PLY file of the C-alpha trace (Angstrom):
ply
format ascii 1.0
element vertex 168
property float x
property float y
property float z
element edge 167
property int vertex1
property int vertex2
end_header
47.21 164.55 41.65
46.84 162.78 37.93
43.41 163.52 36.25
42.39 160.68 33.83
41.07 161.82 29.67
37.69 160.59 31.17
37.83 162.97 34.12
39.42 165.42 32.22
37.14 165.11 29.12
34.12 165.37 32.19
35.08 168.48 33.64
33.08 171.87 32.95
34.01 175.07 33.79
32.38 177.71 35.32
30.17 179.49 33.69
29.82 183.06 33.99
27.76 185.96 31.42
30.04 186.32 28.60
31.42 182.84 28.78
33.46 180.99 31.25
34.95 181.96 34.26
38.05 182.83 34.49
39.25 181.26 37.73
37.60 178.53 37.40
38.88 177.81 34.08
42.48 178.79 34.68
42.01 176.18 37.65
41.13 173.77 35.41
44.17 174.45 33.21
46.15 174.28 36.31
45.16 170.91 37.32
45.45 169.88 33.81
48.93 170.99 33.40
49.89 169.90 36.97
48.85 165.81 36.26
50.70 166.11 32.55
53.63 167.29 34.61
52.89 164.62 36.51
52.40 161.90 33.96
55.29 163.51 31.55
57.81 162.60 34.90
56.57 159.10 35.74
56.62 158.63 31.46
60.01 159.49 31.68
61.04 157.53 34.81
59.88 154.51 33.16
61.13 155.10 30.23
64.70 155.30 32.22
63.49 152.01 33.60
62.69 150.59 30.20
66.27 151.38 29.06
67.99 150.04 31.94
65.70 146.60 31.69
66.84 146.77 27.99
70.53 147.07 28.72
70.26 144.11 31.58
68.32 142.07 29.04
71.23 142.90 26.62
73.63 141.55 29.98
72.11 138.91 30.78
71.89 137.65 27.45
75.57 137.82 26.92
76.30 136.42 30.08
73.61 133.36 29.26
75.89 133.17 25.72
78.87 132.82 27.51
76.98 130.17 30.02
76.41 128.28 27.39
79.78 128.17 25.22
81.18 127.42 29.15
78.83 124.50 28.82
79.33 123.25 25.69
83.22 123.29 26.23
82.71 121.75 30.02
80.59 119.07 28.10
83.35 118.31 25.74
86.15 118.07 27.50
84.00 116.32 29.81
83.53 113.88 26.96
87.38 114.27 26.01
88.63 113.03 29.67
85.88 109.93 29.96
87.83 108.95 26.25
91.13 109.91 27.58
90.22 107.92 30.45
88.54 104.84 28.67
92.15 104.62 26.23
94.38 104.95 29.52
92.39 101.98 31.47
92.46 99.61 28.02
95.86 100.81 27.46
96.60 99.64 31.57
94.73 96.44 31.14
96.34 95.50 27.83
99.70 95.72 29.80
98.21 93.56 32.40
97.12 90.98 30.39
100.55 90.80 28.60
102.05 90.88 31.72
100.16 88.00 33.65
100.81 86.06 29.57
104.35 86.65 30.69
104.48 85.18 34.02
102.26 82.59 32.93
104.85 81.99 30.46
107.29 82.04 33.20
105.72 79.98 35.15
105.39 77.33 33.20
108.99 77.35 32.00
110.00 76.63 35.06
108.04 73.97 35.58
109.00 72.66 33.11
112.44 72.88 34.55
111.46 71.24 37.85
109.91 68.49 36.37
113.19 67.48 33.81
115.02 68.22 37.36
113.05 65.69 39.21
113.23 62.93 36.74
117.16 63.56 35.84
116.71 62.94 40.08
114.70 60.33 40.00
116.66 58.57 37.37
119.80 59.48 39.08
118.41 58.33 42.16
117.25 54.94 40.73
120.71 54.49 39.04
122.61 54.68 42.53
119.86 52.33 44.02
120.31 49.85 41.12
124.28 50.13 41.67
123.24 49.61 46.05
121.34 46.53 44.91
123.99 45.21 42.51
126.41 45.97 45.07
124.16 43.99 47.57
123.54 41.10 45.20
127.77 41.09 44.21
127.99 40.97 47.92
125.61 38.22 48.78
127.27 36.39 45.48
130.80 37.13 46.99
130.38 35.76 50.72
128.89 32.35 49.30
131.72 31.71 47.42
134.30 31.93 49.64
132.51 30.04 51.98
131.76 30.70 55.53
135.10 30.56 57.15
135.67 33.74 54.88
132.20 35.81 55.71
133.56 37.77 58.09
136.41 39.26 56.58
136.65 42.67 54.72
137.11 42.80 51.53
138.75 46.23 49.74
137.70 45.73 46.75
134.12 46.17 47.56
134.51 49.16 49.77
135.89 50.64 46.47
132.40 50.48 45.02
130.99 53.19 46.86
132.18 56.90 45.93
133.87 58.44 48.09
135.12 55.09 49.93
138.39 55.92 49.78
138.14 58.90 51.69
136.74 56.37 54.71
0 1
1 2
2 3
3 4
4 5
5 6
6 7
7 8
8 9
9 10
10 11
11 12
12 13
13 14
14 15
15 16
16 17
17 18
18 19
19 20
20 21
21 22
22 23
23 24
24 25
25 26
26 27
27 28
28 29
29 30
30 31
31 32
32 33
33 34
34 35
35 36
36 37
37 38
38 39
39 40
40 41
41 42
42 43
43 44
44 45
45 46
46 47
47 48
48 49
49 50
50 51
51 52
52 53
53 54
54 55
55 56
56 57
57 58
58 59
59 60
60 61
61 62
62 63
63 64
64 65
65 66
66 67
67 68
68 69
69 70
70 71
71 72
72 73
73 74
74 75
75 76
76 77
77 78
78 79
79 80
80 81
81 82
82 83
83 84
84 85
85 86
86 87
87 88
88 89
89 90
90 91
91 92
92 93
93 94
94 95
95 96
96 97
97 98
98 99
99 100
100 101
101 102
102 103
103 104
104 105
105 106
106 107
107 108
108 109
109 110
110 111
111 112
112 113
113 114
114 115
115 116
116 117
117 118
118 119
119 120
120 121
121 122
122 123
123 124
124 125
125 126
126 127
127 128
128 129
129 130
130 131
131 132
132 133
133 134
134 135
135 136
136 137
137 138
138 139
139 140
140 141
141 142
142 143
143 144
144 145
145 146
146 147
147 148
148 149
149 150
150 151
151 152
152 153
153 154
154 155
155 156
156 157
157 158
158 159
159 160
160 161
161 162
162 163
163 164
164 165
165 166
166 167
């Protein structure tokens, strides 16, 4: 049974003829001593608990500092990775643009080559058509010169005007 300081102050030991009653005073002192032991034990337990809580607090503060350091490191690593990814993306984009320009230049060069080849073929066809027209005009003129009786005969010199006519 724990006594409070107020209770102890208001306790009065029993009185006897020559002073205080020894039995009542001894019981009062025993109660005060038991109460003091209880308080002393509780104080020691609380001191141990405070010591344990302080040790836990130190451990938690160390853990907090470690977590802060880890978080800062993670944020720094994240920022570095983002920057590296951005640089790589820019490099890939630059390479893709360069390759696209090279493909475009190659396509334009091929287009110009094909246009030039087309012009050359057109000129050859026009020259061939002009030669055919000239040969036909010459055939028509020759037929008129030789008269109507020689119109049905073959002329070996006309057959030589066509390329590959020697093979026929």
